[in-house]
Every structure is written in C-alpha cells, then in structure tokens.
C-alpha positions in Angstrom: 29.3 41.1 -7.8 32.5 42.4 -6.1 34.4 40.2 -3.7 37.3 40.9 -1.5 39.4 38.3 0.5 39.9 39.0 4.2 42.7 36.6 6.0 43.1 38.7 9.1 39.9 38.1 10.9 40.3 35.5 13.9 37.6 33.6 15.9 38.4 36.0 18.8 37.3 38.9 16.4 34.1 37.0 15.6 33.4 36.3 19.2 33.5 39.7 20.3 29.8 40.8 21.4 28.5 37.2 20.2 24.9 37.1 21.0 23.0 33.9 20.8 19.3 33.3 21.4 18.9 29.8 22.8 15.0 29.7 22.5 14.8 30.7 19.1 18.1 29.0 17.8 19.6 32.2 16.4 23.0 33.3 16.3 22.5 37.1 16.1 25.5 39.3 16.3 29.2 39.2 16.4 32.2 41.3 15.5 31.4 43.6 18.3 27.8 44.3 16.9 29.2 44.7 13.2 28.4 41.3 12.1 24.8 40.2 11.7 25.0 36.4 11.9 21.5 35.3 11.0 19.8 37.9 8.5 16.5 37.0 7.4 17.4 35.0 4.4 19.5 32.5 6.6 18.0 29.3 7.9 18.0 28.4 11.6 21.0 27.2 13.4 20.9 23.4 13.0 24.3 22.3 14.0 23.5 22.0 17.7 23.2 18.4 17.5 26.4 17.1 19.4 28.0 16.2 16.1 28.4 19.0 13.7 28.9 21.7 16.3 31.7 19.6 18.1 33.2 18.7 14.5 33.7 22.6 14.2 35.5 22.9 17.3 37.8 19.8 16.8 38.6 21.0 13.4 39.9 24.4 15.1 42.0 22.6 17.7 43.4 20.3 15.0 44.3 23.2 12.7 41.9 21.8 9.9 40.7 24.5 7.6 37.0 25.5 8.0 36.4 26.4 4.4 35.6 29.7 3.0 33.0 32.1 4.8 31.1 34.7 3.0 30.0 38.1 4.4 27.7 40.4 2.5 28.0 44.2 2.6 24.7 45.6 4.3 25.2 49.3 4.7 27.8 49.9 7.7 27.5 46.1 8.7 28.1 42.6 7.4 25.7 39.8 7.0 26.8 36.3 7.0 26.0 35.1 3.6 27.7 31.4 3.9 29.1 30.2 7.2 26.5 30.9 9.7 26.5 27.4 11.2 30.2 27.4 11.7 30.3 31.0 13.1 27.4 30.0 15.5 29.1 26.9 16.5 32.3 28.4 17.7 30.6 31.4 19.2 28.4 29.2 21.3 31.3 27.1 22.3 33.4 30.1 23.3 30.5 31.6 25.4 30.1 28.4 27.1 26.7 26.9 25.6 28.0 23.4 25.0 31.2 21.0 25.7 33.5 18.8 23.8 35.2 15.7 25.1 39.0 15.6 25.5 41.3 12.6 24.7 40.1 11.1 28.1 36.5 11.3 27.3 35.8 13.9 29.7 33.7 16.9 29.0 35.4 20.2 28.5 33.7 23.6 28.1 35.8 26.5 26.5 36.6 27.8 30.2 37.9 24.6 31.3 40.3 24.0 28.4 43.9 24.6 28.7 45.2 28.1 28.0 47.1 27.1 24.9 44.1 25.1 23.3 41.7 28.3 24.2 44.4 30.6 22.3 44.5 28.3 19.5 40.8 28.6 19.0 40.6 32.1 19.4 43.6 32.9 17.2 42.6 30.9 14.4 42.4 33.1 11.3 39.5 32.6 8.9 39.2 32.9 5.1 36.2 35.4 4.4 35.2 36.8 1.2 33.3 40.1 1.6 30.7 40.2 -1.3 29.2 43.4 -2.4 26.4 43.7 -4.9 22.8 44.0 -5.8 20.3 42.0 -3.8 19.4 40.1 -6.8 23.0 39.1 -7.2 23.5 38.4 -3.4 20.5 36.3 -3.4 21.3 34.3 -6.4 24.6 33.6 -5.0 23.0 32.3 -1.8 21.0 29.8 -3.9 24.2 28.2 -5.1 26.7 28.3 -2.4 26.7 25.3 0.1 30.2 25.3 1.5 30.9 22.6 4.0 27.4 22.6 5.2 23.9 20.9 5.0 22.1 21.2 1.8 19.5 24.1 1.9 15.8 23.0 2.0 13.7 24.6 -0.6 11.7 26.7 1.6 15.1 27.8 3.3 16.0 29.2 -0.3 12.5 30.8 -1.1 12.8 32.6 2.4 16.3 34.0 1.1 14.9 35.1 -2.2 11.8 36.8 -0.7 13.1 37.9 2.5 11.2 40.7 4.1 8.7 41.5 6.7 6.3 38.8 5.4 9.2 36.4 6.0 10.2 37.6 9.3 6.8 37.4 10.7 6.1 33.9 9.0 9.3 32.4 10.6 8.4 33.9 14.0 5.2 32.0 13.9 5.9 28.7 11.9 9.7 28.2 12.6 9.6 28.8 16.4 10.1 25.6 18.3 8.8 27.4 21.3 5.4 28.2 19.8 2.7 26.5 22.1 0.7 25.5 18.9 3.9 23.2 17.5 3.0 20.1 19.1 -0.6 20.0 17.8 0.6 21.1 14.3 3.3 18.4 14.3 0.4 15.7 14.5 -0.6 16.5 11.1 2.5 18.1 9.5 5.7 16.4 8.8 9.2 17.9 9.3 11.5 20.0 11.3 10.2 23.5 12.0 13.8 24.9 12.2 14.3 23.6 8.6 11.1 25.5 7.5 8.8 22.3 7.2 5.8 23.7 9.0 6.1 27.1 7.1 6.5 25.3 3.7 3.2 23.4 4.4 1.4 26.4 5.6 2.5 28.3 2.3 1.5 25.3 0.2 -2.0 25.0 1.7 -2.7 28.6 1.5 -1.3 29.0 -2.0 -3.0 25.6 -3.4 0.5 24.6 -4.4 0.5 21.2 -6.4 3.8 20.5 -5.3 6.5 22.1 -7.5 6.7 25.4 -5.3 5.5 27.7 -8.1 2.3 28.8 -6.3 4.4 29.3 -3.3 6.7 31.5 -4.8 4.1 33.6 -6.4 2.4 33.9 -3.1 5.6 35.0 -1.3 6.4 37.4 -4.1 3.0 39.0 -3.9 3.1 39.3 -0.1 6.9 39.9 0.3 6.3 43.4 2.0 3.3 42.6 3.9 3.8 43.6 7.5 1.3 40.7 8.8 0.8 37.1 8.0 -3.0 37.2 8.8 -4.3 35.4 5.7 -1.6 32.7 6.2 -2.3 32.0 9.8 -6.1 32.0 9.2 -5.9 29.5 6.6 -3.5 27.2 8.3 -5.3 27.1 11.4 -8.8 26.5 9.6 -7.3 23.4 8.2 -6.0 22.1 11.3 -9.1 22.9 13.4 -10.9 21.1 10.6 -8.9 18.0 10.7 -8.7 18.0 14.7 -12.6 18.6 14.9 -13.5 15.8 12.6 -11.5 13.0 13.7 -11.6 11.9 17.3 -8.2 10.5 17.3 -4.9 11.5 16.2 -3.0 8.6 14.5 0.6 8.4 13.3 -0.5 8.0 9.8 -2.3 11.3 9.9 1.1 13.2 9.8 2.0 14.3 6.5 -1.2 13.9 4.5 -2.1 16.5 2.0 -4.7 17.9 4.5 -4.7 21.2 2.5 -6.1 19.4 -0.5 -8.6 17.5 1.5 -10.0 20.6 3.3 -10.5 22.3 -0.1 -12.3 18.9 -1.4 -14.3 18.1 1.7 -14.8 20.9 4.5 -18.1 21.9 3.2 -19.6 18.4 3.5 -21.7 17.5 6.3 -20.9 14.1 8.2 -22.2 12.3 10.9 -19.3 12.7 13.4 -20.1 9.4 15.3 -20.4 7.5 11.9 -17.3 8.6 10.5 -15.1 8.0 13.5 -16.7 4.6 14.1 -15.9 3.8 10.3 -12.2 4.9 11.0 -11.7 2.6 13.9 -13.4 -0.1 12.0 -10.9 0.2 9.0 -8.0 0.5 11.5 -8.9 -2.9 12.7 -9.5 -4.5 9.3 -6.6 -6.8 8.5 -7.5 -6.3 4.8 -6.4 -2.6 5.0 -2.9 -2.4 3.8 -2.7 1.4 3.6 -4.0 3.1 6.8 -2.9 6.5 5.2 -5.6 6.2 2.7 -8.5 5.5 5.4 -9.0 9.2 5.8 -9.4 10.4 2.3 -11.5 7.1 1.8 -14.1 8.0 4.4 -14.1 11.6 3.6 -14.8 10.9 0.0 -17.7 8.8 0.8 -15.8 5.5 0.4 -16.0 5.6 -3.4 -12.3 4.8 -3.9 -11.2 1.6 -2.3 -8.0 1.6 -4.1 -6.9 4.1 -1.5 -6.9 1.4 1.1 -4.7 -1.0 -1.1 -6.8 -3.9 0.0 -4.8 -6.9 0.7 -4.8 -9.5 -2.1 -5.3 -13.2 -1.8 -1.7 -15.0 -1.4 -0.5 -17.2 -4.1 -1.0 -20.3 -1.8 -4.7 -19.4 -1.4 -5.1 -19.1 -5.1 -3.4 -22.4 -5.8 -5.6 -24.2 -3.1 -9.0 -22.7 -4.4 -7.9 -23.3 -8.0 -7.2 -27.1 -7.2 -10.5 -27.5 -5.4 -12.6 -25.8 -8.1 -10.8 -27.6 -10.9 -11.5 -31.0 -9.2 -15.0 -30.3 -8.5 -15.6 -28.9 -12.2 -14.1 -31.9 -13.9 -16.4 -34.1 -11.8 -19.3 -32.2 -12.9 -18.2 -31.7 -16.5 -18.4 -27.9 -16.3 -16.0 -25.1 -16.4 -13.8 -24.3 -13.5 -14.7 -20.8 -13.6 -18.1 -20.5 -11.9 -19.3 -17.6 -14.3 -18.4 -19.6 -17.4 -20.2 -22.7 -16.1 -23.5 -20.5 -16.0 -23.0 -19.6 -19.7 -24.3 -21.1 -22.9 -20.9 -20.9 -24.9 -18.5 -23.4 -25.4 -16.4 -22.0 -22.4 -19.2 -23.3 -20.2 -17.2 -26.6 -20.0 -13.5 -25.1 -20.3 -11.0 -25.8 -17.6 -8.8 -22.8 -17.4 -5.2 -23.0 -16.4 -4.2 -21.2 -13.3 -2.3 -18.7 -15.2 -5.4 -17.6 -17.0 -7.5 -17.1 -13.7 -7.7 -14.4 -11.0 -8.7 -14.4 -7.4 -12.1 -12.7 -6.7 -13.8 -11.9 -3.5 -17.1 -14.1 -3.2 -18.5 -11.4 -1.2 -17.0 -8.1 -2.0 -14.7 -6.5 0.8 -16.9 -3.3 0.5 -19.6 -5.4 1.7 -17.8 -7.1 4.8 -16.0 -10.0 2.7 -12.8 -10.9 4.0 -9.6 -11.6 2.2 -9.1 -15.1 3.2 -9.7 -18.7 1.6 -13.5 -19.0 2.7 -14.2 -15.9 0.8 -12.1 -16.6 -2.4 -13.1 -17.8 -5.9 -11.0 -18.3 -9.0 -12.5 -16.6 -12.1 -11.3 -16.4 -15.8 -9.7 -13.2 -16.3 -12.2 -12.0 -18.8 -14.9 -12.5 -16.3 -12.9 -11.0 -13.4 -12.2 -7.9 -15.6 -15.7 -7.9 -16.3 -16.6 -7.4 -12.6 -14.2 -4.4 -12.4 -12.0 -6.1 -9.8 -14.4 -4.5 -7.3 -13.5 -4.8 -3.7 
C-alpha cells in the first residue's frame, strides 16, 4: 500500500463544504466535497458526548497535536480511513453544532470566540497520510489502526470488511437511532445502536452464530452485494414479535438475553399464555430465586432446569442451627443425626455425623413449593444428599 504525507491541509480546508446529518449522526463531506468523511465502512460519530468533542477543540486551541489522520484514495475523492471522529468534531464546532466553555466557565460557540482563537483553530495544519491500495489492503489497515480514538467494536470492523449495499441498508435500519422501532427493540437487545450493537444481534440471530462471529462473517460475505435486507429484517422481527407476544410484561432482566436461541428452541411450542405469565410473575415474587434472568428460559423449557434460577441456598447460620437440633434429638433417641441413615439397617443408622460431612436439604422440594428457610431445612449426610440429586 502506497502512502503520501500531507502537511499543508488545514482545519479551514477540511471545513469547506462540511455537511453533518444531525439525525443520523453522520459527518458526510468536507474539503469542499472532495472528502467523504463517513464512508460505509466507518462507524457512526460517537464523540458528541460533551467530552470527547470538547477535548478535540481544546487540543486545537492549546496547540496540542491531534495525531495522524489517514485518507484513502477513492477515485477522484478521498475517504476518511482514520480520524473521522476528530474531523467531525471540529467540523461540527466550526459550523455551530456545539459549544465549549471558556476560562470563566461561559459557553462559547465558534462564532462567539475571539477572532484570534477562531483563526488558531482554522489555521491548524493537520498531519494526513494519503493511502492508496487495493480494497483488501485498505480494509486490513482499517482493522489495525486505532489512533487517538475509541476501540472499534467487532461489528464496526465487520462492517468495514464487508462494506457494500447490504451493510448500507442494514445500518440504515438497525443503526439509526431515529428508527421508530428502536425503543421496542432495546427492551430485548442490549447496547448502543450507533456502535452497531443492534445490528450485531440481528446478524447473530439470523446466522445462528454461537458467539465467535464466524457465522456472522459468513453471512455478511454471502450477502455483501445484496441490495435488500429482507431476510435479516424478517427474522429479527419474528424473534421480537414472538418474545413480546409470549410475555405480557417487559422486565429489565429480559434485555440482552439470547432470544434468538430461545426462538429456535421454543417458538414452535404451544403454551397457555395466562399460565406461562402467571408463573413468571410468581417466580419474580419468589425470594428463593436468585437469577431472574433465568426465569424466562426456565418456563419456556418446561421448568426442567431449576439450576437456571440459582435457587438461594440455606445460610450457614441456618445449617448450624438445624444441625444442632437434629444432633441433640438423634443422640437422645440413639439414632443417626441423618434422618435417612436412621431409617436404614446398616451401622450408619446410629452414626452421628460431623457438620462438615453433612449438607442442607429442602424437606419439601423448592419445585413443589418448599421455601428456603429454617422450617423447611434438614441436614443429610453427603451420601444421601447426593443420592437425592440435590433436587430443588
């Protein structure tokens, strides 16, 4: 890949013809139309947080170096390969999109700065490397560079590697914070849409990815030049509609669960809607349930895996109290302090076990309504407790 260093391009030059789409969070053009600030492989603008964007302007005013910026040659234009966040920040400031605070704590927009400070910003020369090479070289370089910025998310890198009409359409649907469906989606999908989190999950679901992104990569490679995302949208919406139609309420613990996997496993099952939701509400009110996130897979799977709920265990103080009571009664009766040993016919029917050799057990199993408190606790020798399978 060929690189050429430019040291004569100023902030003023970059800001000529600067266009920023406030709704989509995109810096689009600069250098009087010659520079594409956000090509398809670039992430969304994420510096508009009142800190990173302000830091860029503060650096310009103090004469601090902004670091290297990389442009990619694309026909008769340049594309920003690295530096989009910094360029968009000073472009937005110069065009009056945000303010900084002066030494007195007063907000100042670019237009209200003293002329000498305006000139200092506009006349700052940038260190820009022009890169020219094959697409594979450019995309490989994009994977590796992360200069003075925020680390790329995996999906942002995948968008760069497989840029094309499919990614363009997918980002327009799943990375657009103005999408009217976003609020509903984010009840079940965790992450920032501008950092491609929603798109990543949608691709994960449709490709049946197991978490290593390999299936996502294969799917994006196969559909790279598709001009529509019909399959992706249809599958994602099918999962969301199934979840929202199955459960009456939206709980915070539902956000981020692997709903795509649940959909594949359970969406063809027939459920009593009222019974299922009554059970969810009951489990939410059960103090023994430690993992509320596990409730949904637990009820969908027919309540066959209580370990999903991480049922609260008996506290050590409860174990000691029950042990003492059982042991005193057993010694008085001349039998084992393990109730099941005492019912046997071996020498262990009169054995007094040490506390360290016993485990706490629910007298009435939790799955049958038994609570995790002292009234429902018994101490069993570890052999008998294991034989019961530690069932809840």
